[in-house]
NULORO-634419 format. One record per residue (C-alpha): chain; residue in one letter; z, y, x. Coordinates in Angstrom, 2 decimals, padded with zeros to 5 digits. Each point is the difference from the previous one (the first is absolute). Example, Ala and Ser with C-alpha at 12.3 -4.5 7.8 and 13.67 -1.06 7.14 Angstrom:
<sites>
['A' 'A' [007.80 -004.50 012.30]]
['A' 'S' [-000.66 003.44 001.37]]
</sites>
This chain:
<sites>
['A' 'M' [081.84 106.42 089.58]]
['A' 'H' [-002.65 000.34 -002.72]]
['A' 'G' [-003.62 -000.47 001.01]]
['A' 'S' [001.00 -001.12 003.45]]
['A' 'R' [-001.98 -002.17 002.34]]
['A' 'R' [001.10 -002.00 003.02]]
['A' 'R' [-001.87 -000.36 003.27]]
['A' 'R' [001.65 -002.73 002.02]]
['A' 'R' [-000.67 -000.56 003.65]]
['A' 'R' [001.04 -002.69 002.42]]
['A' 'G' [001.97 001.47 002.88]]
['A' 'L' [-000.62 -000.72 003.66]]
['A' 'L' [001.47 -003.27 001.26]]
['A' 'V' [002.46 000.17 002.86]]
['A' 'L' [-001.24 -001.77 003.11]]
['A' 'T' [002.78 -002.23 001.27]]
['A' 'S' [-000.83 000.02 003.69]]
['A' 'L' [-002.31 001.42 002.64]]
['A' 'A' [-001.82 -003.36 000.13]]
['A' 'T' [-000.70 000.19 -003.72]]
['A' 'A' [-001.33 003.53 000.41]]
['A' 'V' [-002.34 -001.05 002.81]]
['A' 'L' [-001.26 -002.97 -002.00]]
['A' 'A' [-000.64 002.17 -003.02]]
['A' 'A' [-001.93 002.49 002.10]]
['A' 'S' [-002.16 -002.72 001.54]]
['A' 'T' [-000.84 -001.77 -003.26]]
['A' 'A' [-000.49 003.11 -002.10]]
['A' 'P' [-001.68 002.59 002.24]]
['A' 'T' [-000.69 002.35 -002.87]]
['A' 'A' [003.73 000.46 -000.78]]
['A' 'A' [000.50 002.58 002.76]]
['A' 'A' [-002.90 002.03 -001.36]]
['A' 'K' [001.38 -000.03 -003.55]]
['A' 'P' [000.19 003.61 -001.23]]
['A' 'P' [003.31 001.37 -001.21]]
['A' 'P' [000.65 -000.42 -003.73]]
['A' 'A' [-001.72 002.60 -002.14]]
['A' 'D' [002.93 000.20 -002.39]]
['A' 'P' [002.62 002.55 001.14]]
['A' 'L' [002.90 -002.01 -001.41]]
['A' 'Q' [-001.03 -003.14 001.89]]
['A' 'R' [-000.34 002.02 003.22]]
['A' 'Q' [003.50 001.39 -000.41]]
['A' 'V' [001.49 -003.42 -000.77]]
['A' 'E' [-001.60 -001.43 003.13]]
['A' 'A' [001.32 002.97 001.99]]
['A' 'I' [003.51 -000.90 -001.19]]
['A' 'H' [-000.57 -003.63 000.98]]
['A' 'D' [-001.09 001.14 003.46]]
['A' 'T' [003.47 001.48 000.59]]
['A' 'G' [001.30 -003.55 000.39]]
['A' 'V' [001.21 -001.13 -003.42]]
['A' 'V' [-000.73 -003.49 -001.34]]
['A' 'G' [-001.38 000.86 -003.44]]
['A' 'V' [-000.91 003.08 -002.05]]
['A' 'H' [-000.90 000.60 -003.63]]
['A' 'A' [-000.74 003.31 -001.70]]
['A' 'E' [-000.96 000.88 -003.55]]
['A' 'V' [-001.13 003.38 -001.32]]
['A' 'T' [-000.46 000.92 -003.66]]
['A' 'S' [-001.42 002.91 -001.96]]
['A' 'P' [-000.72 000.31 -003.73]]
['A' 'D' [-003.30 -001.85 000.24]]
['A' 'A' [000.23 -002.06 003.18]]
['A' 'R' [002.14 -002.42 001.97]]
['A' 'D' [-000.70 -000.96 003.60]]
['A' 'S' [001.72 -002.54 002.25]]
['A' 'A' [-000.33 -000.84 003.68]]
['A' 'Y' [001.56 -002.64 002.24]]
['A' 'A' [000.28 -000.71 003.72]]
['A' 'G' [001.78 -002.56 002.12]]
['A' 'T' [001.50 -003.28 -001.13]]
['A' 'A' [002.72 -001.24 -002.32]]
['A' 'A' [001.84 -001.72 002.84]]
['A' 'M' [000.15 000.44 003.76]]
['A' 'N' [-002.24 -002.25 002.08]]
['A' 'T' [-002.01 -001.20 -002.99]]
['A' 'R' [-003.31 000.86 -001.64]]
['A' 'R' [001.48 000.12 -003.49]]
['A' 'P' [-001.17 003.24 -001.63]]
['A' 'M' [002.34 002.54 -001.54]]
['A' 'P' [000.65 -001.03 -003.62]]
['A' 'R' [-001.66 001.90 -002.81]]
['A' 'G' [002.75 001.61 -002.03]]
['A' 'G' [002.60 -001.11 002.54]]
['A' 'R' [003.67 000.68 -000.75]]
['A' 'F' [002.36 001.56 002.52]]
['A' 'R' [003.43 001.61 000.25]]
['A' 'I' [-000.57 003.70 -000.61]]
['A' 'G' [003.23 001.06 001.74]]
['A' 'S' [001.05 003.59 -000.61]]
['A' 'A' [-002.84 000.64 -002.44]]
['A' 'T' [002.56 -001.69 -002.29]]
['A' 'K' [001.94 003.28 000.01]]
['A' 'T' [-002.60 001.62 -002.23]]
['A' 'F' [000.58 -002.72 -002.61]]
['A' 'T' [003.76 000.56 000.14]]
['A' 'A' [-000.29 003.78 -000.23]]
['A' 'T' [-002.34 -000.39 -002.98]]
['A' 'V' [002.56 -002.07 -001.91]]
['A' 'V' [002.78 002.50 000.77]]
['A' 'L' [-002.16 002.88 -001.19]]
['A' 'Q' [-000.88 -001.88 -003.19]]
['A' 'L' [003.72 -000.37 -000.69]]
['A' 'V' [000.45 003.72 000.67]]
['A' 'G' [-002.80 000.77 -002.45]]
['A' 'E' [001.74 -002.17 -002.60]]
['A' 'G' [003.18 002.01 000.43]]
['A' 'R' [001.99 -002.98 001.25]]
['A' 'M' [000.85 001.57 003.34]]
['A' 'S' [-000.63 003.14 002.04]]
['A' 'L' [-001.30 000.67 003.48]]
['A' 'E' [003.10 002.12 000.51]]
['A' 'D' [002.38 -002.85 -000.83]]
['A' 'T' [002.07 -001.02 002.99]]
['A' 'V' [000.02 -003.47 001.47]]
['A' 'E' [003.73 -000.15 -000.70]]
['A' 'Q' [-000.61 000.49 -003.73]]
['A' 'W' [-002.02 -003.20 -000.20]]
['A' 'L' [001.41 -001.99 002.93]]
['A' 'P' [003.67 000.94 000.40]]
['A' 'G' [001.36 -000.67 003.47]]
['A' 'V' [-003.22 -001.54 001.35]]
['A' 'V' [-000.99 002.82 002.37]]
['A' 'R' [003.14 000.86 001.90]]
['A' 'G' [001.19 000.16 003.62]]
['A' 'N' [-001.23 001.31 003.36]]
['A' 'G' [-000.92 003.33 -001.56]]
['A' 'N' [-001.99 -001.62 -002.81]]
['A' 'D' [001.18 001.33 -003.37]]
['A' 'G' [-001.76 -001.07 -003.18]]
['A' 'S' [001.66 002.80 -001.98]]
['A' 'Q' [-002.05 002.53 002.00]]
['A' 'I' [-003.35 -001.82 -000.11]]
['A' 'T' [-002.42 000.32 -002.91]]
['A' 'V' [-002.64 -002.40 -001.26]]
['A' 'R' [-002.63 002.55 001.01]]
['A' 'Q' [001.29 -000.08 003.58]]
['A' 'L' [-000.26 -003.79 000.05]]
['A' 'L' [-003.63 000.08 -001.09]]
['A' 'Q' [-000.94 002.80 002.40]]
['A' 'H' [001.89 -001.39 003.03]]
['A' 'T' [002.21 003.07 000.25]]
['A' 'S' [003.27 -001.87 -000.65]]
['A' 'G' [001.00 -000.49 003.64]]
['A' 'I' [000.82 -003.67 -000.72]]
['A' 'P' [-000.76 -002.21 003.05]]
['A' 'D' [-002.75 -002.62 -000.12]]
['A' 'V' [001.20 -003.58 -000.40]]
['A' 'G' [-003.03 -001.34 001.88]]
['A' 'Q' [001.84 000.09 003.32]]
['A' 'E' [002.40 -002.64 -001.39]]
['A' 'I' [-002.69 -002.54 -001.03]]
['A' 'S' [-000.43 -002.56 002.79]]
['A' 'A' [-003.19 -001.49 -001.46]]
['A' 'L' [-001.76 003.34 000.47]]
['A' 'K' [001.14 000.61 003.58]]
['A' 'S' [-001.04 -002.99 002.14]]
['A' 'A' [-001.86 -003.30 -000.05]]
['A' 'D' [003.26 -001.89 000.39]]
['A' 'G' [001.58 002.01 -002.81]]
['A' 'Y' [-003.00 -000.69 -002.22]]
['A' 'R' [000.12 -003.74 000.63]]
['A' 'A' [003.75 -000.12 -000.64]]
['A' 'E' [000.13 002.17 -003.12]]
['A' 'R' [-003.41 -000.01 -001.68]]
['A' 'F' [001.48 -001.92 -002.96]]
['A' 'R' [003.23 002.02 -000.27]]
['A' 'T' [000.73 001.60 -003.37]]
['A' 'Y' [001.65 003.42 -000.19]]
['A' 'T' [001.52 001.70 -003.02]]
['A' 'P' [-000.56 003.74 -000.47]]
['A' 'E' [003.76 000.57 000.24]]
['A' 'E' [000.09 -001.85 003.32]]
['A' 'L' [-002.88 002.07 001.36]]
['A' 'V' [001.64 003.30 -000.93]]
['A' 'G' [003.24 -001.22 001.55]]
['A' 'L' [-001.82 -000.69 003.26]]
['A' 'A' [-001.49 003.50 -000.04]]
['A' 'M' [003.44 001.53 -000.55]]
['A' 'R' [001.03 -001.27 003.44]]
['A' 'H' [-001.96 002.93 001.41]]
['A' 'R' [000.68 003.70 -000.18]]
['A' 'A' [-001.94 002.21 -002.36]]
['A' 'K' [-003.02 001.62 001.66]]
['A' 'F' [000.80 003.43 -001.47]]
['A' 'S' [001.62 001.63 -003.02]]
['A' 'P' [-001.89 -000.72 -003.25]]
['A' 'G' [-002.99 002.31 -000.33]]
['A' 'A' [000.35 001.38 003.54]]
['A' 'G' [-002.82 -002.02 001.58]]
['A' 'W' [-002.62 -002.69 -000.46]]
['A' 'S' [000.26 -003.59 001.28]]
['A' 'Y' [-001.82 -003.07 -001.21]]
['A' 'S' [002.45 -002.64 -001.24]]
['A' 'N' [-000.69 -003.23 -001.85]]
['A' 'T' [003.62 000.09 -001.17]]
['A' 'N' [-000.92 002.91 -002.30]]
['A' 'Y' [-002.33 -002.22 -001.99]]
['A' 'I' [002.34 -002.98 -000.03]]
['A' 'L' [002.47 002.36 -001.67]]
['A' 'A' [-002.71 001.20 -002.39]]
['A' 'A' [-000.62 -003.63 -000.99]]
['A' 'M' [003.73 -000.46 -000.61]]
['A' 'I' [000.06 003.13 -002.18]]
['A' 'I' [-002.96 -001.28 -002.03]]
['A' 'H' [001.99 -003.19 -000.63]]
['A' 'K' [003.08 002.00 -001.02]]
['A' 'V' [-001.90 002.33 -002.34]]
['A' 'T' [-002.06 -002.70 -001.74]]
['A' 'G' [002.21 -003.07 000.27]]
['A' 'R' [-003.02 -001.84 001.40]]
['A' 'S' [-001.08 -000.72 003.55]]
['A' 'W' [-002.26 002.26 002.02]]
['A' 'A' [-002.55 -002.84 000.13]]
['A' 'R' [-000.03 -000.38 -003.80]]
['A' 'E' [-000.41 003.74 -000.55]]
['A' 'V' [-002.88 000.23 002.50]]
['A' 'K' [-001.69 -002.94 -001.69]]
['A' 'D' [000.42 001.30 -003.55]]
['A' 'R' [-000.70 003.67 000.71]]
['A' 'I' [-002.79 -000.21 002.59]]
['A' 'I' [-001.37 -003.44 000.84]]
['A' 'R' [-000.49 -001.30 -003.54]]
['A' 'P' [-001.27 003.21 -001.68]]
['A' 'L' [-002.58 000.56 002.75]]
['A' 'G' [-001.08 -003.66 000.10]]
['A' 'L' [000.82 -000.36 003.69]]
['A' 'R' [-000.47 -003.76 -000.06]]
['A' 'D' [000.37 -000.48 003.76]]
['A' 'T' [003.09 002.17 000.40]]
['A' 'S' [003.52 -001.42 -000.01]]
['A' 'T' [003.62 000.64 000.95]]
['A' 'P' [000.88 -003.31 001.71]]
['A' 'G' [003.70 000.62 000.59]]
['A' 'A' [001.34 -002.67 002.34]]
['A' 'F' [-003.11 -002.20 -000.27]]
['A' 'P' [-001.36 -000.08 003.57]]
['A' 'F' [-003.61 -001.08 -000.52]]
['A' 'I' [-003.10 001.94 -001.02]]
['A' 'L' [-001.71 -001.93 -002.78]]
['A' 'G' [-003.74 000.11 -000.56]]
['A' 'P' [-002.66 001.09 002.48]]
['A' 'H' [001.40 001.81 003.01]]
['A' 'A' [-000.47 000.48 003.72]]
['A' 'Q' [002.71 -000.81 002.53]]
['A' 'G' [002.11 002.90 001.28]]
['A' 'Y' [000.92 000.47 003.67]]
['A' 'A' [002.67 002.01 001.81]]
['A' 'T' [000.52 000.58 003.72]]
['A' 'F' [003.56 001.41 -000.09]]
['A' 'G' [-000.94 002.31 002.85]]
['A' 'T' [-001.42 -002.76 002.22]]
['A' 'D' [-003.56 -000.93 000.92]]
['A' 'T' [000.00 -003.10 -002.20]]
['A' 'G' [-000.30 -000.13 -003.77]]
['A' 'I' [001.71 -002.70 -002.04]]
['A' 'D' [-000.71 -001.08 -003.57]]
['A' 'V' [002.52 001.74 -002.30]]
['A' 'T' [-001.68 -000.73 -003.33]]
['A' 'V' [003.05 -001.82 -001.37]]
['A' 'L' [002.80 002.46 -000.73]]
['A' 'N' [002.80 000.40 -002.51]]
['A' 'S' [-000.48 003.70 -000.72]]
['A' 'S' [003.26 000.51 -001.90]]
['A' 'M' [000.99 002.45 002.76]]
['A' 'A' [-002.64 002.35 -001.41]]
['A' 'V' [000.81 000.04 -003.74]]
['A' 'G' [-001.26 003.31 -001.38]]
['A' 'S' [-001.15 001.10 003.43]]
['A' 'G' [-002.68 -002.44 001.16]]
['A' 'S' [-000.11 -003.40 -001.68]]
['A' 'V' [-002.97 000.21 -002.39]]
['A' 'V' [-002.97 -002.34 000.58]]
['A' 'S' [-003.38 001.33 -001.15]]
['A' 'T' [-003.69 000.33 000.84]]
['A' 'A' [-002.19 002.92 001.01]]
['A' 'H' [-001.62 -000.10 -003.44]]
['A' 'D' [003.31 000.08 -001.90]]
['A' 'L' [001.32 002.81 002.20]]
['A' 'N' [-003.12 002.04 -000.73]]
['A' 'R' [000.55 -000.52 -003.72]]
['A' 'F' [003.63 001.05 000.36]]
['A' 'Y' [-000.82 003.21 001.90]]
['A' 'A' [-002.77 000.88 -002.45]]
['A' 'A' [002.32 -000.48 -002.98]]
['A' 'L' [002.88 001.89 001.61]]
['A' 'L' [-001.95 003.07 001.15]]
['A' 'G' [-002.11 -000.16 -003.14]]
['A' 'G' [003.09 000.56 -002.14]]
['A' 'R' [000.21 -003.42 -001.65]]
['A' 'L' [003.47 -000.91 001.28]]
['A' 'L' [001.90 003.30 000.02]]
['A' 'A' [000.17 003.03 -002.26]]
['A' 'P' [-001.30 003.22 001.60]]
['A' 'A' [003.50 001.33 000.75]]
['A' 'Q' [000.99 -003.17 001.87]]
['A' 'L' [-003.31 -000.26 001.84]]
['A' 'D' [000.48 003.59 001.12]]
['A' 'E' [003.43 -000.92 001.35]]
['A' 'M' [-001.46 -002.96 001.88]]
['A' 'T' [-002.80 002.04 001.58]]
['A' 'T' [002.09 003.04 000.93]]
['A' 'T' [000.38 -000.53 003.72]]
['A' 'K' [001.89 001.27 003.01]]
['A' 'L' [-000.63 -000.43 003.70]]
['A' 'A' [000.94 -003.44 001.36]]
['A' 'P' [000.10 000.61 003.78]]
['A' 'E' [000.42 -003.69 000.89]]
['A' 'L' [-003.30 -000.82 -001.74]]
['A' 'G' [-001.96 003.14 000.77]]
['A' 'V' [-000.89 000.42 -003.67]]
['A' 'R' [001.62 001.34 -003.15]]
['A' 'Y' [002.05 -002.28 -002.24]]
['A' 'G' [000.81 000.12 -003.70]]
['A' 'L' [001.87 -002.62 -002.01]]
['A' 'G' [-001.34 -003.32 001.27]]
['A' 'L' [-003.38 001.49 000.92]]
['A' 'A' [-001.31 001.65 003.14]]
['A' 'E' [-002.45 002.90 -000.11]]
['A' 'I' [-002.62 -000.37 002.72]]
['A' 'P' [-002.72 002.52 000.99]]
['A' 'L' [-003.60 -000.96 -000.69]]
['A' 'P' [-002.61 000.59 002.71]]
['A' 'C' [-002.18 001.76 -002.57]]
['A' 'G' [002.80 002.34 -001.06]]
['A' 'G' [002.83 -000.36 -002.46]]
['A' 'S' [002.24 -003.05 -000.06]]
['A' 'Y' [000.59 -003.39 -001.59]]
['A' 'F' [003.08 -002.01 -000.92]]
['A' 'G' [000.88 -003.45 001.27]]
['A' 'H' [002.39 -002.03 002.09]]
['A' 'R' [-000.01 -002.09 003.16]]
['A' 'G' [001.48 -003.47 -000.26]]
['A' 'E' [001.14 -002.52 002.60]]
['A' 'L' [002.09 -003.15 -000.21]]
['A' 'L' [-000.30 -002.54 002.83]]
['A' 'G' [-003.61 -000.74 000.71]]
['A' 'Y' [-001.67 002.04 -002.73]]
['A' 'V' [-000.75 003.72 000.20]]
['A' 'T' [-001.67 001.95 -002.78]]
['A' 'W' [-001.06 003.55 -000.65]]
['A' 'G' [-001.41 001.31 -003.24]]
['A' 'G' [000.00 002.69 -002.61]]
['A' 'A' [-001.96 002.04 -002.48]]
['A' 'T' [-001.41 003.45 -000.53]]
['A' 'R' [002.20 002.36 -001.99]]
['A' 'D' [-001.68 -000.90 -003.28]]
['A' 'G' [-000.07 -003.73 000.73]]
['A' 'T' [-003.80 -000.25 -000.31]]
['A' 'R' [-000.53 -001.33 003.53]]
['A' 'T' [002.24 -002.52 001.72]]
['A' 'A' [-000.03 -001.84 003.33]]
['A' 'V' [002.20 -002.76 001.39]]
['A' 'V' [-000.23 -001.81 003.35]]
['A' 'Y' [002.27 -002.63 001.51]]
['A' 'V' [000.17 -001.92 003.26]]
['A' 'T' [001.72 -003.26 000.89]]
['A' 'S' [001.67 001.05 003.26]]
['A' 'D' [002.47 002.64 001.17]]
['A' 'G' [-002.70 002.40 001.06]]
['A' 'G' [000.55 002.70 002.62]]
['A' 'R' [-000.75 003.71 -000.02]]
['A' 'D' [-003.77 -000.58 000.14]]
['A' 'T' [000.23 -002.31 -003.01]]
['A' 'Q' [002.02 002.51 -001.99]]
['A' 'Q' [-002.42 002.79 000.83]]
['A' 'A' [-003.01 -002.11 -001.00]]
['A' 'M' [001.66 -000.95 -003.30]]
['A' 'T' [000.86 003.58 -000.93]]
['A' 'T' [-003.49 001.10 001.02]]
['A' 'L' [-001.53 -002.57 -002.33]]
['A' 'V' [002.09 001.07 -002.98]]
['A' 'G' [-000.59 003.71 000.58]]
['A' 'Q' [-003.74 -000.32 000.50]]
['A' 'E' [-000.47 -002.32 -002.96]]
['A' 'L' [001.95 002.27 -002.33]]
['A' 'C' [-002.19 002.89 001.13]]
['A' 'R' [-003.21 -001.96 -000.51]]
['A' 'T' [-002.00 000.37 -003.18]]
['A' 'R' [-000.72 -003.59 -001.04]]
['A' 'S' [-002.80 -000.97 -002.32]]
</sites>
């Protein structure tokens, strides 16, 4: 952002045991009397950390300012601070990238939102009440297709044992859709709303069919490279996060978190596999809502929303519309893929953006604290 400035802060270090806490209190008696941070962003980041996650990073931007805050550590049971500019798997925030590419192709006249899946992918969506000839591209992007979510078939996402056994497994998009077709359609196309990663795997396949180039290549050439998102990538089957990053942890519904940083994310092509940073995501949201990636007609399509009962918000084409505490709404997307959870978005004109991520599953309190941070920061007038 032009004229921006960065205020970096070191986050609180996680104390590894009660004995360590007692020792710290005895050797540094003034620590308990330390006043809360004066900066509202730092206070909110520490509030997120207090919900039990390992690490937190948030960045907020406006036309003339950029502010970052950190809390926690980069790895469990260590004092290593959260990395500056750390990379992480953005999970379902990837869907906004995919929808943007589809809408660019629509704007170029190479496809239509009313095209059916069958037109582009003959015979791919068929069986158990799933019928690609009745499902449009628009319904894929808005989760109104009725196609079941493939996530329930991915062992690495369901249990610690499944993760250990299949974290390096490579899936093809065709294989993933085939797994989803084992299940009955949720409802007739357009008759309901249900979040499904399969929708965006199919969107990625359609991008490939329309352009003759992979989803990853199109995202790189149409979004990552033009915006200069130097820390954003589409890793495909490569299971490691390169560059500075914090470890990610998942509990799989237990009381114990395990390190799940290494993951072949091919099961999330088009739906959740992008690696990025808070800074790059802010630049993406600012460019998207600011009209730099889509023509007005396509941006209007993306931001025309309908009620998404499962999420408790409204949903457009790859973007959610979320109420602001100060009135009005903003656009963004939650993301989660094993051990990393993010929430972020931008005001309607793209002038203010906010992104926060944590390096643990995070429960309801964590989610609430994250959405509170984004809403309050987008309402705040920053100087």
